DRENPAVO-356764 format. One record per atom (N, C-alpha, C): atom name; residue in one letter; z negated, y negated, x negated. Coordinates in Angstrom, 3 decimals, always signed. Example, Ala and Ser with C-alpha at 12.3 -4.5 7.8 and 13.67 -1.06 7.14 Angstrom:
2
 name resn        w        v        u
    N    A   -7.800   +5.690  -13.190
   CA    A   -7.800   +4.500  -12.300
    C    A   -7.800   +3.300  -13.200
    N    S   -7.080   +2.250  -12.850
   CA    S   -7.140   +1.060  -13.670
    C    S   -7.870   -0.030  -12.900
% end
This chain:
83
 name resn        w        v        u
    N    M  -25.903  -25.653  -25.910
   CA    M  -26.177  -27.035  -26.245
    C    M  -27.059  -27.647  -25.156
    N    I  -28.017  -28.428  -25.531
   CA    I  -28.913  -29.074  -24.579
    C    I  -28.148  -30.131  -23.800
    N    Q  -28.290  -30.075  -22.486
   CA    Q  -27.658  -31.045  -21.603
    C    Q  -28.700  -32.078  -21.177
    N    I  -28.512  -33.329  -21.568
   CA    I  -29.380  -34.421  -21.148
    C    I  -28.498  -35.409  -20.408
    N    R  -28.826  -35.638  -19.151
   CA    R  -27.993  -36.493  -18.303
    C    R  -28.869  -37.494  -17.562
    N    P  -28.318  -38.636  -17.173
   CA    P  -29.078  -39.562  -16.337
    C    P  -29.229  -38.978  -14.926
    N    V  -30.319  -39.274  -14.280
   CA    V  -30.588  -38.727  -12.962
    C    V  -29.497  -39.112  -11.955
    N    S  -28.828  -40.210  -12.181
   CA    S  -27.733  -40.611  -11.289
    C    S  -26.598  -39.592  -11.289
    N    D  -26.443  -38.818  -12.374
   CA    D  -25.417  -37.783  -12.426
    C    D  -25.678  -36.681  -11.402
    N    L  -26.916  -36.517  -11.006
   CA    L  -27.225  -35.502  -10.003
    C    L  -26.490  -35.824   -8.701
    N    R  -26.398  -37.086   -8.383
   CA    R  -25.684  -37.518   -7.184
    C    R  -24.178  -37.646   -7.449
    N    N  -23.826  -38.276   -8.544
   CA    N  -22.431  -38.620   -8.804
    C    N  -21.595  -37.488   -9.401
    N    K  -22.229  -36.576  -10.131
   CA    K  -21.499  -35.497  -10.813
    C    K  -22.172  -34.151  -10.579
    N    F  -22.531  -33.940   -9.318
   CA    F  -23.279  -32.734   -8.959
    C    F  -22.576  -31.453   -9.398
    N    T  -21.271  -31.358   -9.174
   CA    T  -20.556  -30.122   -9.509
    C    T  -20.578  -29.827  -11.013
    N    E  -20.569  -30.863  -11.841
   CA    E  -20.673  -30.647  -13.291
    C    E  -22.050  -30.080  -13.650
    N    I  -23.087  -30.658  -13.064
   CA    I  -24.445  -30.176  -13.330
    C    I  -24.606  -28.760  -12.800
    N    E  -24.069  -28.513  -11.612
   CA    E  -24.143  -27.184  -11.023
    C    E  -23.489  -26.137  -11.920
    N    S  -22.335  -26.459  -12.491
   CA    S  -21.658  -25.489  -13.360
    C    S  -22.453  -25.236  -14.637
    N    C  -23.143  -26.251  -15.141
   CA    C  -23.988  -26.054  -16.329
    C    C  -25.135  -25.092  -16.034
    N    V  -25.820  -25.298  -14.924
   CA    V  -26.969  -24.441  -14.621
    C    V  -26.529  -23.041  -14.212
    N    K  -25.327  -22.903  -13.642
   CA    K  -24.819  -21.562  -13.320
    C    K  -24.583  -20.757  -14.578
    N    D  -24.304  -21.429  -15.696
   CA    D  -24.130  -20.748  -16.981
    C    D  -25.464  -20.372  -17.612
    N    G  -26.567  -20.695  -16.937
   CA    G  -27.887  -20.316  -17.415
    C    G  -28.595  -21.376  -18.226
    N    E  -27.978  -22.517  -18.422
   CA    E  -28.583  -23.579  -19.218
    C    E  -29.293  -24.598  -18.320
    N    P  -30.485  -25.035  -18.702
   CA    P  -31.131  -26.096  -17.929
    C    P  -30.463  -27.435  -18.213
    N    V  -30.555  -28.346  -17.271
   CA    V  -30.067  -29.709  -17.455
    C    V  -31.273  -30.630  -17.350
    N    Y  -31.499  -31.417  -18.389
   CA    Y  -32.611  -32.357  -18.429
    C    Y  -32.123  -33.702  -17.901
    N    L  -32.835  -34.225  -16.919
   CA    L  -32.438  -35.496  -16.320
    C    L  -33.390  -36.605  -16.759
    N    T  -32.811  -37.777  -17.032
   CA    T  -33.612  -38.923  -17.453
    C    T  -33.497  -40.045  -16.430
    N    K  -34.528  -40.867  -16.386
   CA    K  -34.523  -42.069  -15.551
    C    K  -34.983  -43.213  -16.420
    N    N  -34.144  -44.220  -16.549
   CA    N  -34.435  -45.367  -17.411
    C    N  -34.722  -44.937  -18.853
    N    G  -34.025  -43.906  -19.303
   CA    G  -34.157  -43.462  -20.679
    C    G  -35.312  -42.523  -20.963
    N    Y  -36.109  -42.189  -19.943
   CA    Y  -37.254  -41.297  -20.116
    C    Y  -37.041  -40.015  -19.321
    N    G  -37.583  -38.931  -19.833
   CA    G  -37.460  -37.655  -19.145
    C    G  -38.039  -37.735  -17.746
    N    S  -37.299  -37.188  -16.791
   CA    S  -37.723  -37.246  -15.405
    C    S  -37.892  -35.858  -14.794
    N    M  -36.898  -34.971  -14.990
   CA    M  -36.970  -33.639  -14.398
    C    M  -35.980  -32.713  -15.090
    N    V  -36.093  -31.440  -14.729
   CA    V  -35.196  -30.415  -15.256
    C    V  -34.587  -29.675  -14.073
    N    V  -33.285  -29.445  -14.131
   CA    V  -32.593  -28.681  -13.095
    C    V  -32.262  -27.307  -13.667
    N    L  -32.632  -26.259  -12.901
   CA    L  -32.392  -24.873  -13.305
    C    L  -31.685  -24.123  -12.191
    N    S  -30.994  -23.059  -12.541
   CA    S  -30.472  -22.157  -11.516
    C    S  -31.651  -21.408  -10.905
    N    L  -31.433  -20.834   -9.736
   CA    L  -32.494  -20.047   -9.105
    C    L  -32.893  -18.860   -9.966
    N    E  -31.919  -18.244  -10.614
   CA    E  -32.212  -17.088  -11.465
    C    E  -33.087  -17.485  -12.650
    N    A  -32.747  -18.595  -13.296
   CA    A  -33.543  -19.053  -14.440
    C    A  -34.950  -19.433  -13.998
    N    Y  -35.056  -20.077  -12.862
   CA    Y  -36.371  -20.464  -12.349
    C    Y  -37.212  -19.236  -12.038
    N    S  -36.600  -18.246  -11.405
   CA    S  -37.367  -17.046  -11.061
    C    S  -37.839  -16.307  -12.308
    N    R  -37.033  -16.321  -13.386
   CA    R  -37.476  -15.689  -14.641
    C    R  -38.697  -16.400  -15.204
    N    L  -38.760  -17.707  -15.028
   CA    L  -39.900  -18.469  -15.542
    C    L  -41.173  -18.214  -14.751
    N    V  -41.054  -18.220  -13.435
   CA    V  -42.252  -18.167  -12.606
    C    V  -42.682  -16.763  -12.244
    N    D  -41.782  -15.816  -12.302
   CA    D  -42.164  -14.467  -11.909
    C    D  -41.374  -13.414  -12.680
    N    P  -41.748  -13.184  -13.934
   CA    P  -40.991  -12.222  -14.747
    C    P  -41.040  -10.798  -14.197
    N    V  -42.123  -10.427  -13.515
   CA    V  -42.198   -9.075  -12.958
    C    V  -41.176   -8.924  -11.839
    N    E  -41.088   -9.927  -10.973
   CA    E  -40.109   -9.883   -9.888
    C    E  -38.688   -9.822  -10.450
    N    Y  -38.430  -10.575  -11.501
   CA    Y  -37.114  -10.564  -12.136
    C    Y  -36.812   -9.174  -12.711
    N    A  -37.788   -8.571  -13.357
   CA    A  -37.589   -7.235  -13.933
    C    A  -37.308   -6.210  -12.833
    N    L  -38.001   -6.334  -11.703
   CA    L  -37.749   -5.422  -10.589
    C    L  -36.355   -5.635  -10.003
    N    D  -35.916   -6.883   -9.922
   CA    D  -34.560   -7.165   -9.448
    C    D  -33.522   -6.550  -10.382
    N    E  -33.758   -6.628  -11.696
   CA    E  -32.838   -6.010  -12.660
    C    E  -32.817   -4.494  -12.489
    N    A  -33.998   -3.898  -12.254
   CA    A  -34.077   -2.455  -12.053
    C    A  -33.338   -2.054  -10.787
    N    D  -33.480   -2.833   -9.717
   CA    D  -32.754   -2.552   -8.478
    C    D  -31.253   -2.609   -8.703
    N    A  -30.806   -3.619   -9.440
   CA    A  -29.373   -3.755   -9.717
    C    A  -28.870   -2.577  -10.545
    N    A  -29.661   -2.142  -11.522
   CA    A  -29.269   -0.995  -12.349
    C    A  -29.217   +0.279  -11.505
    N    A  -30.160   +0.430  -10.581
   CA    A  -30.193   +1.620   -9.723
    C    A  -28.982   +1.668   -8.803
    N    E  -28.489   +0.503   -8.383
   CA    E  -27.303   +0.472   -7.532
    C    E  -26.072   +0.994   -8.267
    N    N  -26.053   +0.859   -9.588
   CA    N  -24.902   +1.275  -10.382
    C    N  -25.048   +2.672  -10.966
    N    D  -26.152   +3.342  -10.677
   CA    D  -26.409   +4.668  -11.233
    C    D  -26.793   +5.611  -10.094
    N    S  -26.117   +6.723   -9.980
   CA    S  -26.386   +7.645   -8.874
    C    S  -27.527   +8.622   -9.171
    N    K  -28.007   +8.667  -10.409
   CA    K  -29.080   +9.599  -10.768
    C    K  -30.391   +9.160  -10.123
    N    R  -31.077  +10.105   -9.478
   CA    R  -32.375   +9.840   -8.865
    C    R  -33.352  +10.911   -9.329
    N    M  -34.603  +10.516   -9.525
   CA    M  -35.636  +11.453   -9.962
    C    M  -36.762  +11.454   -8.955
    N    T  -37.407  +12.595   -8.803
   CA    T  -38.563  +12.677   -7.917
    C    T  -39.784  +12.113   -8.626
    N    H  -40.812  +11.901   -7.856
   CA    H  -42.092  +11.421   -8.391
    C    H  -42.603  +12.363   -9.473
    N    D  -42.554  +13.668   -9.184
   CA    D  -43.051  +14.666  -10.139
    C    D  -42.232  +14.675  -11.434
    N    E  -40.935  +14.476  -11.330
   CA    E  -40.104  +14.437  -12.534
    C    E  -40.471  +13.256  -13.431
    N    V  -40.642  +12.109  -12.823
   CA    V  -40.963  +10.911  -13.598
    C    V  -42.326  +11.038  -14.251
    N    F  -43.344  +11.322  -13.439
   CA    F  -44.697  +11.348  -13.979
    C    F  -44.975  +12.611  -14.772
    N    G  -44.240  +13.696  -14.514
   CA    G  -44.373  +14.897  -15.330
    C    G  -43.918  +14.632  -16.752
    N    D  -42.790  +13.921  -16.896
   CA    D  -42.302  +13.561  -18.230
    C    D  -43.300  +12.673  -18.961
    N    I  -43.883  +11.737  -18.258
   CA    I  -44.855  +10.837  -18.874
    C    I  -46.095  +11.613  -19.310
    N    R  -46.568  +12.518  -18.442
   CA    R  -47.747  +13.329  -18.783
    C    R  -47.504  +14.186  -20.014
    N    E  -46.301  +14.755  -20.110
   CA    E  -45.963  +15.581  -21.268
    C    E  -45.974  +14.757  -22.551
    N    K  -45.506  +13.525  -22.466
   CA    K  -45.461  +12.679  -23.656
    C    K  -46.847  +12.204  -24.074
    N    L  -47.735  +12.088  -23.113
   CA    L  -49.106  +11.658  -23.434
    C    L  -49.884  +12.817  -23.982
% end
């Protein structure tokens, strides 16, 4: 659900806004009834501005959970065979 809050909530209800953005949802802030800014988690922001960096971070996390390792020749040999 879209979260639209007055900008004063950023000061007065910070923990509520923080919990919303931790769930991956942006929070839209208004000032005097008009859109003012958007609050995002660091993860959501990084996906927007640098999808390659985010993809590499996901690959690093996956590699930490998998003990299988391949050599350069194994990886590129498989690719060459498929081409």
